[in-house]
C-alpha positions in Angstrom: 6.4 16.1 -16.0 3.0 14.0 -16.5 3.2 11.8 -19.6 0.7 8.4 -20.7 2.1 5.3 -19.7 0.5 3.7 -22.9 -0.4 -0.1 -22.4 -1.7 -0.4 -18.9 -4.6 -2.3 -17.7 -8.1 -0.6 -17.6 -9.0 -0.1 -14.1 -5.9 -0.1 -12.7 -6.1 1.2 -8.9 -3.0 0.7 -7.0 0.6 -0.6 -7.5 3.9 -0.2 -6.3 6.0 2.7 -7.6 9.5 2.9 -7.0 12.3 5.9 -9.1 15.4 5.2 -8.8 17.8 7.8 -9.0 21.1 5.9 -9.3 20.1 4.1 -12.6 17.4 6.7 -13.2 14.7 4.0 -14.0 11.6 4.1 -12.7 9.3 1.0 -11.9 5.8 0.3 -12.0 4.1 -3.2 -10.5 0.6 -4.2 -10.0 -2.0 -6.9 -9.9 -3.8 -7.2 -13.7 -7.2 -8.4 -12.3 -7.9 -9.2 -16.3 -5.0 -11.6 -16.5 -5.0 -12.9 -12.9 -1.1 -12.3 -12.8 1.0 -9.1 -11.4 2.8 -7.7 -13.8 5.6 -5.1 -13.6 7.2 -2.4 -15.8 10.3 -0.2 -16.4 10.9 3.1 -18.0 13.6 6.0 -18.4 11.2 9.3 -17.0 14.2 11.4 -18.2 13.2 9.9 -21.8 11.3 13.0 -23.6 8.9 9.9 -24.7 9.3 7.5 -22.3 8.8 3.7 -23.2 6.7 1.3 -20.9 8.9 -1.9 -20.8 6.9 -5.1 -19.3 9.4 -7.3 -17.2 7.8 -10.3 -18.3 10.1 -12.3 -16.2 9.3 -10.0 -13.0 6.1 -10.9 -11.1 5.3 -8.8 -8.2 8.3 -6.3 -7.6 8.7 -6.1 -3.4 11.6 -3.8 -3.3 14.4 -1.9 -5.6 17.2 -2.7 -3.2 20.1 -0.4 -2.9 22.2 -2.5 -5.5 19.8 -1.5 -8.1 18.3 -4.7 -7.7 14.7 -6.4 -7.8 13.3 -8.0 -4.7 10.5 -10.3 -5.9 8.5 -13.2 -3.7 7.9 -16.3 -5.9 6.5 -18.9 -3.1 8.9 -19.5 -0.5 11.9 -18.3 -2.8 13.4 -14.9 -2.7 14.4 -14.1 -6.2 16.8 -10.9 -7.7 16.4 -9.6 -10.5 18.9 -7.4 -12.2 17.3 -3.8 -13.3 16.3 -4.7 -16.4 14.0 -8.0 -14.7 16.6 -10.9 -15.7 16.8 -13.4 -13.0 20.0 -13.5 -11.3 19.6 -15.8 -8.3 16.8 -17.1 -6.1 17.2 -18.5 -2.1 14.8 -20.1 0.0 12.5 -18.2 2.3 10.7 -20.5 3.9 8.4 -18.6 6.9 10.5 -15.6 6.5 8.8 -12.0 5.5 10.5 -9.3 3.8 9.8 -6.4 5.6 12.3 -3.8 4.1 16.0 -2.5 3.4 17.9 -0.4 5.9 21.5 0.9 5.9 23.8 0.2 9.0 25.6 2.6 9.8 28.1 0.3 12.1 28.9 -2.1 9.5 28.8 0.7 6.6 26.5 -1.5 4.5 22.6 -2.1 3.9 20.7 -5.1 5.3 17.6 -7.0 3.9 14.7 -7.6 7.0 12.9 -10.4 7.5 10.3 -11.4 9.5 8.9 -14.4 11.2 5.7 -14.3 13.2 5.6 -17.4 16.2 3.2 -18.1 18.4 4.1 -19.3 21.9 2.3 -21.9 23.9 0.9 -19.2 26.1 -1.0 -18.0 23.0 1.3 -14.5 22.5 2.7 -13.7 19.4 6.6 -12.8 19.0 8.4 -11.8 15.5 11.9 -13.1 15.3 13.8 -10.7 13.2 16.4 -11.6 10.8 19.2 -8.9 9.1 20.9 -10.0 5.5 23.7 -7.8 4.1 22.3 -6.9 0.6 25.9 -7.6 -0.5 25.7 -11.6 0.5 22.4 -12.3 -0.7 23.7 -14.4 -3.7 25.5 -16.5 -1.4 21.7 -17.8 0.6 20.8 -21.2 -1.1 
């Protein structure tokens, strides 16, 4: 179904879109050139007249997690928001970069994957890879 998303900035060229079938919420996150900041929205696409809700506390949405929560990087911090954009907690990322979330069948759990580039003394670029169970993110500090 096509419907207008009123309230978006003119000139929107690209952004992050995700539909979560578990919550039936859709999300859009994009950089607003006029306001010089990321803006994020949610809506229920099944609604005959969807209402676009701005998630004012959320910057850029980097991922919608299997838990239904939103992941965002804010400087050197990872921030978790609930599905409505309310901040739940944050944790330090340092030099880690979020890559993706994936299912680990052997452990029967979802995990976030982070990478960290490391230059060796031989001028080689290596990547350290870290896995954090999604259910344990709140325990990081």
